[in-house]
SEMIPA-407919 format. One record per residue (C-alpha): residue number from 1; residue in one letter; x, y, z. Coordinates in steps of 0.5 Angstrom, whole numbers, plus 500, padded with zeros to 3 digits. Layout:
N
   pos   code    xx    yy    zz
   NUM      A     X     Y     Z
...
end
This chain:
759
   pos   code    xx    yy    zz
     1      M   773   113   475
     2      K   768   119   478
     3      R   773   126   477
     4      P   770   132   479
     5      A   773   135   473
     6      T   773   131   468
     7      L   765   130   470
     8      L   764   136   469
     9      C   768   137   462
    10      A   763   132   460
    11      L   757   136   463
    12      L   759   142   459
    13      L   760   138   453
    14      A   753   135   453
    15      A   750   142   454
    16      A   754   144   448
    17      A   752   138   444
    18      G   744   139   446
    19      V   744   135   451
    20      P   741   136   457
    21      A   747   138   463
    22      L   745   133   467
    23      A   747   133   475
    24      H   750   127   478
    25      G   754   124   472
    26      G   748   123   468
    27      F   742   121   473
    28      K   738   127   472
    29      L   733   128   466
    30      S   728   133   465
    31      V   722   136   461
    32      G   719   143   460
    33      L   713   145   457
    34      N   716   145   450
    35      G   718   138   450
    36      L   711   134   452
    37      P   709   133   445
    38      S   714   128   445
    39      Y   713   125   452
    40      F   714   118   453
    41      P   712   115   460
    42      G   717   114   464
    43      L   717   109   470
    44      L   717   109   477
    45      G   718   102   481
    46      N   721   098   486
    47      G   720   091   482
    48      Y   715   089   486
    49      L   710   095   483
    50      A   711   099   477
    51      T   707   106   475
    52      L   708   110   469
    53      T   709   117   469
    54      A   705   123   467
    55      P   706   130   466
    56      R   702   133   471
    57      G   705   129   476
    58      T   697   128   479
    59      D   694   125   474
    60      P   692   118   476
    61      T   696   112   471
    62      R   697   105   470
    63      T   700   101   476
    64      Y   702   094   475
    65      M   704   088   481
    66      V   708   083   481
    67      G   705   076   479
    68      L   697   079   479
    69      M   694   077   472
    70      D   688   077   469
    71      R   686   069   467
    72      T   679   072   462
    73      K   677   064   459
    74      G   679   065   452
    75      D   683   070   453
    76      I   692   070   454
    77      A   694   072   462
    78      R   695   079   462
    79      P   698   083   467
    80      A   691   086   471
    81      C   691   093   473
    82      L   691   097   479
    83      P   687   102   481
    84      G   690   108   481
    85      W   694   111   486
    86      N   697   117   485
    87      A   693   122   483
    88      I   691   128   487
    89      D   687   134   484
    90      F   687   141   486
    91      N   682   146   485
    92      A   683   154   486
    93      A   676   157   484
    94      P   671   158   489
    95      A   666   152   492
    96      G   661   149   488
    97      D   664   152   482
    98      P   666   146   478
    99      R   672   149   473
   100      G   679   149   475
   101      W   681   143   477
   102      L   688   142   475
   103      N   688   135   472
   104      R   683   137   467
   105      A   687   143   465
   106      T   690   143   458
   107      L   698   142   458
   108      D   700   149   455
   109      S   703   155   456
   110      A   696   159   458
   111      H   695   155   464
   112      F   702   152   465
   113      T   708   156   466
   114      G   715   155   469
   115      Y   714   148   467
   116      R   720   143   469
   117      Q   719   135   471
   118      T   725   131   472
   119      L   726   123   473
   120      D   732   123   479
   121      L   735   116   477
   122      H   740   116   483
   123      D   733   117   488
   124      A   728   114   483
   125      T   723   119   484
   126      L   719   124   480
   127      T   719   131   482
   128      T   714   136   478
   129      H   713   144   479
   130      Y   710   149   475
   131      R   705   155   476
   132      Y   698   153   475
   133      V   694   159   473
   134      E   687   159   473
   135      G   683   165   471
   136      T   686   170   476
   137      R   689   165   481
   138      I   696   163   480
   139      T   699   157   484
   140      A   706   155   485
   141      I   706   147   485
   142      R   711   142   486
   143      V   709   134   486
   144      V   714   130   489
   145      S   712   122   488
   146      F   716   115   489
   147      V   715   108   490
   148      S   718   106   496
   149      Q   725   101   495
   150      R   725   100   503
   151      Q   718   098   504
   152      P   716   094   498
   153      N   708   096   498
   154      L   708   103   499
   155      A   708   108   494
   156      I   707   115   496
   157      T   706   122   492
   158      R   706   129   496
   159      L   703   136   493
   160      T   706   143   496
   161      F   703   149   493
   162      T   704   156   494
   163      P   698   161   492
   164      Q   698   167   490
   165      Y   692   170   494
   166      S   688   168   499
   167      G   681   164   500
   168      E   680   157   500
   169      V   682   151   496
   170      R   679   145   494
   171      L   683   138   493
   172      S   681   131   491
   173      F   684   124   493
   174      P   682   119   489
   175      L   683   112   489
   176      S   682   111   481
   177      I   678   105   479
   178      W   679   104   471
   179      K   674   100   468
   180      E   675   093   464
   181      H   678   095   457
   182      T   674   093   451
   183      P   674   090   446
   184      R   677   084   449
   185      F   679   078   444
   186      A   680   071   445
   187      L   687   071   443
   188      A   689   064   446
   189      R   683   062   441
   190      L   684   065   435
   191      S   687   064   429
   192      G   692   070   426
   193      S   686   071   420
   194      Q   681   071   425
   195      L   685   076   429
   196      Q   685   080   424
   197      R   678   080   422
   198      A   676   081   430
   199      L   680   087   429
   200      A   677   090   423
   201      A   671   089   425
   202      H   672   094   431
   203      G   676   098   427
   204      L   683   097   431
   205      S   689   098   428
   206      L   696   095   430
   207      T   700   101   427
   208      P   702   105   433
   209      H   701   114   434
   210      P   708   116   437
   211      P   710   117   443
   212      A   707   113   447
   213      T   703   108   443
   214      A   704   100   442
   215      D   704   097   435
   216      R   701   092   439
   217      A   696   096   443
   218      A   690   094   441
   219      L   692   086   443
   220      W   697   088   450
   221      Y   691   091   453
   222      P   691   092   461
   223      G   687   086   465
   224      Y   682   088   470
   225      V   681   088   477
   226      A   674   088   479
   227      V   674   092   486
   228      A   668   089   490
   229      R   668   094   496
   230      T   670   101   498
   231      G   670   105   504
   232      G   674   110   508
   233      S   674   115   514
   234      A   673   123   513
   235      R   675   123   520
   236      Q   682   119   519
   237      R   682   121   512
   238      A   683   114   509
   239      L   680   110   504
   240      W   681   103   502
   241      L   678   097   497
   242      E   679   090   495
   243      G   677   086   489
   244      R   681   081   485
   245      A   684   081   478
   246      A   680   077   473
   247      N   679   070   475
   248      S   685   070   479
   249      L   688   073   485
   250      A   685   078   491
   251      V   688   085   491
   252      A   687   090   497
   253      M   689   098   496
   254      A   688   103   501
   255      A   690   111   503
   256      V   691   116   508
   257      I   692   123   507
   258      A   696   128   511
   259      L   694   135   511
   260      P   697   141   513
   261      R   696   143   520
   262      D   697   150   519
   263      A   690   150   514
   264      P   685   150   518
   265      G   681   145   513
   266      R   674   141   513
   267      V   672   135   509
   268      L   667   136   504
   269      V   665   129   501
   270      M   666   123   502
   271      R   664   120   493
   272      R   664   113   491
   273      G   662   111   484
   274      V   663   106   479
   275      T   670   109   477
   276      H   672   113   483
   277      L   673   113   490
   278      A   675   120   493
   279      L   676   123   499
   280      E   675   131   498
   281      V   677   137   502
   282      S   677   145   503
   283      L   682   148   506
   284      R   684   156   507
   285      V   689   158   505
   286      E   693   165   505
   287      R   698   168   500
   288      G   704   166   499
   289      R   705   161   505
   290      T   707   154   503
   291      Y   702   148   504
   292      S   703   140   503
   293      V   699   134   502
   294      T   701   128   502
   295      K   697   121   500
   296      Y   701   115   503
   297      V   698   108   499
   298      V   700   102   501
   299      M   697   096   496
   300      S   698   088   497
   301      R   695   082   494
   302      S   694   075   495
   303      G   701   072   498
   304      W   704   079   498
   305      G   703   084   503
   306      G   697   085   507
   307      S   692   082   502
   308      V   686   085   506
   309      A   684   092   506
   310      T   685   093   514
   311      A   692   090   514
   312      D   694   095   509
   313      L   691   101   512
   314      R   695   099   518
   315      A   701   099   514
   316      A   699   106   511
   317      F   697   110   517
   318      H   705   107   520
   319      A   707   110   514
   320      R   704   117   515
   321      A   707   116   522
   322      Q   713   116   520
   323      G   713   122   515
   324      F   713   124   508
   325      G   721   126   510
   326      R   723   120   514
   327      L   721   115   508
   328      L   724   120   502
   329      A   730   119   507
   330      Q   730   112   507
   331      Q   729   112   499
   332      R   735   116   497
   333      R   739   111   502
   334      A   736   104   499
   335      W   737   108   492
   336      R   744   110   494
   337      V   745   103   496
   338      L   743   100   489
   339      W   747   104   485
   340      R   754   102   489
   341      P   755   098   483
   342      D   755   103   477
   343      I   758   103   470
   344      V   762   110   470
   345      I   764   113   462
   346      D   769   118   462
   347      G   769   122   455
   348      D   762   121   453
   349      A   757   124   457
   350      R   751   121   453
   351      A   753   115   453
   352      Q   754   115   462
   353      Q   746   118   461
   354      V   743   112   457
   355      A   748   107   461
   356      H   745   110   467
   357      S   738   110   466
   358      A   739   103   463
   359      L   741   101   469
   360      Y   735   104   473
   361      Y   730   101   468
   362      L   733   094   470
   363      L   733   096   478
   364      V   726   099   478
   365      S   724   092   475
   366      T   727   086   479
   367      T   727   084   485
   368      P   732   081   490
   369      D   732   074   493
   370      T   726   072   489
   371      G   723   068   484
   372      W   720   073   480
   373      A   723   073   472
   374      V   722   079   468
   375      G   718   080   461
   376      P   721   084   456
   377      C   718   091   459
   378      G   718   089   466
   379      L   711   090   470
   380      T   708   093   464
   381      T   703   090   459
   382      C   708   089   452
   383      Y   708   082   451
   384      A   703   082   456
   385      G   707   080   462
   386      H   710   074   460
   387      V   717   072   460
   388      F   722   070   454
   389      W   728   068   454
   390      D   729   076   455
   391      S   730   074   463
   392      D   735   069   461
   393      T   740   072   455
   394      W   739   079   455
   395      V   736   082   463
   396      Y   740   077   467
   397      P   747   077   464
   398      A   747   085   464
   399      L   746   084   473
   400      L   750   078   474
   401      L   756   082   475
   402      L   754   088   479
   403      H   747   085   481
   404      P   747   078   483
   405      R   742   078   488
   406      R   737   081   483
   407      A   740   076   477
   408      R   739   070   482
   409      S   732   072   483
   410      L   730   070   475
   411      L   734   064   475
   412      T   730   061   481
   413      F   724   063   477
   414      R   726   057   472
   415      E   728   053   478
   416      R   720   054   482
   417      T   717   053   475
   418      L   721   047   473
   419      A   715   042   474
   420      R   711   045   470
   421      A   716   045   464
   422      E   717   038   465
   423      A   709   037   465
   424      R   709   040   457
   425      A   715   037   455
   426      R   711   030   457
   427      A   705   032   453
   428      H   709   034   447
   429      G   712   027   447
   430      Y   719   029   450
   431      S   723   028   456
   432      G   726   032   460
   433      A   723   040   461
   434      M   720   044   455
   435      Y   720   051   457
   436      P   715   055   454
   437      W   716   061   449
   438      E   712   066   453
   439      S   712   063   460
   440      D   706   065   465
   441      P   710   070   470
   442      Y   707   067   476
   443      N   706   059   475
   444      G   710   059   469
   445      T   705   056   464
   446      D   705   057   456
   447      Q   701   063   455
   448      I   703   064   447
   449      P   697   067   443
   450      Y   694   062   439
   451      S   695   066   433
   452      A   703   065   434
   453      H   703   058   436
   454      V   707   055   432
   455      L   713   059   437
   456      S   710   055   442
   457      T   713   048   439
   458      S   718   050   435
   459      E   721   057   437
   460      I   725   053   443
   461      H   732   055   443
   462      V   730   058   449
   463      N   731   052   454
   464      S   739   052   452
   465      E   738   059   454
   466      V   735   057   461
   467      A   741   052   462
   468      I   747   057   460
   469      A   744   062   465
   470      Q   744   058   470
   471      W   751   055   469
   472      Q   753   062   469
   473      Y   751   063   475
   474      Y   755   058   478
   475      L   762   059   475
   476      T   760   067   478
   477      T   759   064   484
   478      L   763   057   485
   479      D   756   054   489
   480      R   756   048   489
   481      H   750   047   494
   482      W   747   051   489
   483      L   749   048   484
   484      R   746   041   486
   485      V   739   043   490
   486      Q   737   049   484
   487      G   742   049   478
   488      W   743   042   477
   489      P   735   039   476
   490      V   734   045   471
   491      I   740   044   467
   492      R   739   036   467
   493      A   733   037   466
   494      V   734   041   459
   495      A   740   036   458
   496      R   734   030   457
   497      F   730   035   454
   498      W   735   035   448
   499      V   736   028   448
   500      S   729   027   446
   501      R   729   033   440
   502      A   735   030   437
   503      T   735   027   430
   504      W   741   022   429
   505      N   742   023   421
   506      A   745   017   419
   507      R   746   018   412
   508      R   749   024   414
   509      H   753   021   420
   510      R   751   027   425
   511      Y   746   030   430
   512      D   740   034   427
   513      I   735   040   430
   514      L   729   040   425
   515      H   723   044   425
   516      V   726   049   429
   517      T   723   057   428
   518      S   730   061   427
   519      V   732   066   433
   520      A   730   070   426
   521      E   723   069   427
   522      S   722   070   420
   523      E   724   063   418
   524      S   720   058   421
   525      D   720   050   420
   526      I   728   051   419
   527      P   733   045   420
   528      N   739   046   423
   529      D   738   054   426
   530      T   746   055   427
   531      F   744   059   433
   532      T   740   053   435
   533      N   745   049   435
   534      L   751   051   438
   535      G   746   053   444
   536      V   743   046   444
   537      A   751   043   444
   538      E   753   048   450
   539      A   746   046   454
   540      L   749   039   453
   541      R   756   040   455
   542      I   754   044   460
   543      A   751   039   464
   544      D   756   034   462
   545      H   760   038   467
   546      A   756   039   472
   547      A   755   032   473
   548      R   762   030   474
   549      I   763   036   479
   550      L   757   034   482
   551      G   760   027   483
   552      V   754   024   478
   553      R   755   020   473
   554      P   754   024   466
   555      D   749   021   461
   556      P   754   019   455
   557      R   748   022   450
   558      W   749   028   453
   559      R   757   029   450
   560      R   756   025   443
   561      I   750   029   440
   562      A   754   035   443
   563      R   760   033   439
   564      G   756   030   433
   565      L   751   036   433
   566      Y   751   039   425
   567      I   753   046   426
   568      P   752   049   419
   569      M   759   052   416
   570      A   761   054   409
   571      H   766   050   405
   572      G   772   051   406
   573      G   771   054   414
   574      T   771   060   412
   575      H   765   062   417
   576      Y   759   060   419
   577      L   752   060   416
   578      P   745   061   419
   579      F   742   055   417
   580      G   743   048   414
   581      T   739   050   408
   582      A   739   055   402
   583      K   735   059   405
   584      P   737   067   406
   585      G   739   070   412
   586      G   732   073   415
   587      K   731   080   417
   588      N   731   081   425
   589      F   738   081   426
   590      G   741   082   420
   591      A   744   075   417
   592      G   739   071   420
   593      P   742   068   426
   594      L   749   069   425
   595      P   751   075   429
   596      L   747   073   435
   597      L   753   067   436
   598      F   757   073   439
   599      L   753   073   445
   600      P   757   073   451
   601      A   752   068   455
   602      L   753   064   449
   603      D   761   065   448
   604      V   762   061   442
   605      R   770   058   442
   606      M   772   060   435
   607      P   779   060   431
   608      A   780   068   430
   609      A   781   067   422
   610      L   773   063   424
   611      R   770   069   428
   612      R   773   075   423
   613      G   771   071   416
   614      T   763   070   420
   615      Y   763   078   422
   616      D   765   080   416
   617      Y   760   076   412
   618      A   754   077   418
   619      V   756   086   416
   620      R   755   084   408
   621      S   749   083   410
   622      A   747   087   415
   623      S   744   095   415
   624      P   746   099   420
   625      A   739   103   419
   626      T   735   097   420
   627      I   740   094   425
   628      G   739   101   429
   629      G   733   102   429
   630      F   731   094   433
   631      S   735   096   440
   632      M   734   088   441
   633      G   739   087   435
   634      I   745   092   436
   635      M   749   089   442
   636      P   752   082   439
   637      W   754   087   434
   638      V   759   091   439
   639      S   761   084   442
   640      G   762   082   435
   641      A   766   088   433
   642      V   771   086   439
   643      E   771   079   438
   644      A   773   079   431
   645      G   779   085   432
   646      A   775   090   427
   647      G   777   095   433
   648      G   775   101   437
   649      A   772   105   432
   650      A   768   099   429
   651      A   765   098   436
   652      G   764   105   437
   653      R   759   106   431
   654      W   755   099   433
   655      L   755   102   440
   656      Q   752   109   438
   657      L   747   106   434
   658      F   744   105   441
   659      I   743   112   442
   660      T   741   116   435
   661      G   738   109   432
   662      G   731   111   434
   663      T   730   107   440
   664      L   731   111   446
   665      K   725   115   447
   666      P   725   123   450
   667      P   725   124   456
   668      Y   727   119   460
   669      N   730   115   456
   670      V   725   109   455
   671      R   728   104   451
   672      T   723   102   445
   673      E   724   096   441
   674      T   723   099   435
   675      A   725   106   433
   676      A   717   105   430
   677      N   717   105   438
   678      E   713   099   438
   679      V   713   098   446
   680      G   717   101   452
   681      P   721   100   457
   682      F   725   096   453
   683      L   728   092   458
   684      T   731   088   452
   685      G   734   093   450
   686      S   737   097   455
   687      A   740   090   458
   688      G   744   090   451
   689      Y   746   097   451
   690      L   749   095   459
   691      Q   752   088   456
   692      S   755   092   450
   693      L   759   095   456
   694      I   760   090   461
   695      Y   762   084   456
   696      G   763   088   449
   697      L   768   093   450
   698      T   772   090   456
   699      G   772   083   452
   700      L   770   079   459
   701      R   768   072   459
   702      I   765   068   465
   703      R   769   062   464
   704      R   771   056   469
   705      A   778   060   469
   706      G   774   066   472
   707      L   773   073   470
   708      V   777   072   463
   709      G   780   077   459
   710      A   778   073   452
   711      Y   779   078   447
   712      P   783   085   446
   713      P   779   091   450
   714      V   777   097   446
   715      L   774   104   447
   716      P   771   108   442
   717      P   774   114   439
   718      G   773   120   445
   719      W   772   115   451
   720      R   779   116   455
   721      S   775   110   461
   722      L   770   106   463
   723      E   769   103   469
   724      L   765   098   472
   725      E   765   099   479
   726      N   764   094   485
   727      V   764   088   481
   728      T   762   082   485
   729      F   765   075   482
   730      R   767   069   486
   731      S   766   072   494
   732      R   770   078   491
   733      R   768   085   491
   734      F   773   089   485
   735      D   772   095   480
   736      V   774   093   472
   737      V   777   099   469
   738      L   779   100   461
   739      E   783   106   460
   740      R   787   109   455
   741      T   795   108   455
   742      A   800   113   454
   743      T   802   109   448
   744      G   794   110   445
   745      G   792   103   446
   746      V   788   099   451
   747      R   788   096   457
   748      L   784   093   462
   749      R   786   091   469
   750      K   782   089   476
   751      L   783   093   482
   752      P   780   094   489
   753      T   773   097   490
   754      H   773   105   488
   755      A   772   107   496
   756      A   778   101   498
   757      R   784   105   493
   758      P   786   112   493
   759      H   782   118   489
end
């Protein structure tokens, strides 16, 4: 619950602990000049567009658009990088002097004083201010940028400056045309050894260079947009361009500029080049007066937005007519609505800050009421923007209760790509639907690099998770029409696949799932991976339940295989085993796939002794340092501690690894996949943190009986309460409150929404 006095105490404790004191319950994240050496870019976006941040606030940065992929022959599909929209350059030097441009100045105390950049998670705005020193001329600079939540293909940046001198200044408003990345590799064709030789031949390495370089940057390079036409009007202060992503969709971009009315100015030149299209302006300014210039940019592609420059230009002119103040107010109102569902922690300011940043990165990377899923890092180049099980099993459950319309978009992606998955199953000799391990986010095709092609056919647990996610949505809404029209075709197709993939073992009188890659990917060609088999059994049970709800005759093999599937168990039934062989546990999650048996979505029902035995067995082979350095692996341990009854202290220790394990990068709490800075923003890890709060500590599970308190809730030491505000479940809205009792216990209550009950 949002208690002002408690929040003030939390902020004071945060300041004492060396954490920035943040307004609005941890919504504002800031960095000063001394923090720039470890600056890991944050993200501005709205699920359709995503733009990386940069320290000056005026530099051109990479921008990606949903569904826009480069399809260069021989390569895997990868996100095509749009021309840079957000740059504004400033120069106080006399006309004709090439020196003094802001974006070329070294980021040091000689050129920048009073520096502070703030990412406001509550408004999704980036504000940068400093005094820019060039020779004897000092200029106070303030830059505000955002990608509109209200108008999805609109982005805006405003530069406000106050000169401590009188005279002429110059400004440049470019659309930055990126060159094609080189070298490129035929990732769809190269084996692992061939790829290593190709990298070595170009002097490339997969070793990361912190703070902001992924260890696979040499392979996860941006796709290319070839700009074919450019144009502009000095009189209208407008620029535009048209192009096409390689072998893919047409794109367009238009920018219009608003200049201060009280500063005499003139257009110096319209510059066009291979990598540059810019409008340059000269303004005569007076000492001590404040001036603002604003750049309104509209972007589109085939099938979304204007798709031609003329339509984008009209939209950009309309944005300029609306004005910066009005559009910023729209942005704030739209995000205020998004933050009505919230997670509020009383007693740990840093945990609260991380919760808000995790939810922010999910919100800027997803869309409501569409068919777009998300890659592990949203609209960025990591994992080439492909859709994995991360979308269904990690991101989706984190959104389901708080933002069900965004969660549903992830399901709709699987529905709209079902035909592709069915064709893929037939091509491999199976029935039903066989979803790829790495799906193209636009059309659902298999896009795995050839060097990892074994995963394409053997890491198949993704199919169960697709079905489980569909069923969770039905259980959350009880929408039979949706189930019949959209969810059931996917669930049935997955069940048919598993029937064709299971093998009857006549000697042992059981069903096996053979030749799979475990979710702990260090283990390949596994017979009976425990996590995979439990998921298969659940997917088949779901199909049986769904058929009966809809009045459809279920395939009797679904129930028979689900009951007869081999689940590896220790002698005496004390705990599950990782695999159906004597192989060790695997390194990826510690104890191989066993921690993932505690995933809330899988919701494995175990007797209490088996839960505790499996958790204890897994813990014995787990290294907290290793687990904490891999953000994807932490959440199941939090959930497992609660399910096993290990208590709030144990759950809190695992949860703390999200903060101390090295995968949270400053200054904007960007989550990376590993502590060694593999890649970010890793939505999978952010969603895992949120699931630890929503389902882990609360013990809540989504079942046919409702949103059930399946396990006794816990709070970490020092936490007074945890509240899930504005939860949506079965057409009801309510708050879930987890709080300490007078006797020191923890209780969970479902109350009317915060706005509907007394403070």
